[in-house]
C-alpha positions, 0 to 999 in steps of 0.5 A: 666261366661265363660266355662273355669272358670266354669270348673276351679271351678268344678275342684277345687270342686273335688280337695278340696273334695278328699283332705278332703277324704285323710285326713279322711282316714288318721285319721280314717283308713276307706277308704270306705269314699273316695268313699262316698265323691267322689260320693257326690262331683261329684254330686255337681260338676255335678249340678254346671256344669249343672246350673251355667249360661254360658255367652251368653247361657240362662238356659233352661229346659234341664239344670234342667233336667240334673242337676236332673239326676246327683243329683239323681245318686249322692245321691243314690250312695253316700248314698248306699256306706255310709250305707255300710261303716258306720259300719267301716272297711277298703275297701279291695281294699284300704287295698291292696293298703296300703300294696303295697305302704308301707311307701309311703302310705300317698303320694301315697294315695293323688295322687290316690285320686287326680286322682279320682278327675280328673275322677270326673272332666271329668264326670262333663264336660260331664254333662256340654256338655249335659246340653249346648245342645241348641236344643229344648227338644226332643226324645233324651232327653227322651231316655237319661232319660230312660237310666238313670232311667234303670241304677239307678234302675238296680244298686239299685236292684244289690246292694240290692241283694248283701246286702241281700245275705251277711246278710244271715249267710248261705252264709258266704264264698260263692259268690253271684250268685243270681238275676242279679249276675247270669248274670254278676259278677259285675252287679252294675258296668255294670249299673254304666257304662250304666248310663253315656250313658245318657249324650251323648244321651242327647247331640246328634245333638249338636257339643260339645255334643260329649264331653259327650262321654268321660264319658262312655268311662272313666267309662268303662276303670275305672270299667273294667280295673283299679280301679273296677273289677281287684282289687275287683276280686283279693280280691275275689280270695284271700278270697274264691278261689274255689268258685270264680273260679267256679263263673268265669267259669259260669258268665261273668265279666261285660256284663250281657249275659249268657255264653254258657254251 
């Protein structure tokens, strides 16, 4: 199969998945399922990008390695969001969008989710670039695996700390500032970005491997400047303004580096 055809197939996976997500949101009113579907679909697209044979390029151990990394990421993130979404309710970020879009909600939501499909495509192409590295397995592959493991474990710890904080009735109306959340206001986002650094590292030394840099660049922009921190912090400022203002003064938004006091 040619690279172009494989990319087209990966794009179709993402478009179909996010169209299904659009229909689910309209029928159930539970927008959290969009992130579940996006996580799983991006994982499927990434595994396909890593393992579908490309004409003239033999499948290697690196293909399976990269496919395993993206599969573990996808299953963990998607399952975590699913457990958070399953009880019901609307994601506050999407609820704010719904109020903003008004009567044009259906159309704007479809466009928004297809933009997410495009983001998933970029990530899958980064996976493809790393998996296509023809060089023998070496130190950079080991370093990439280490980065991915640290990121997945770090994000899992952050998610578990936040879940435990929310379960305690004594913390109602408070802002989670324990554990990793005392170092960054969004440690889960930091580790999510950190994870995508694994692929350009695995692709190092190979000309096309530089394409994998698109993944961490895109994720940083999305998480820090677009659909991650800005809408979530806007919700926090509306729901618990005083506590969140104090938290912002103490803790950086993204980088887990203590502020000077």
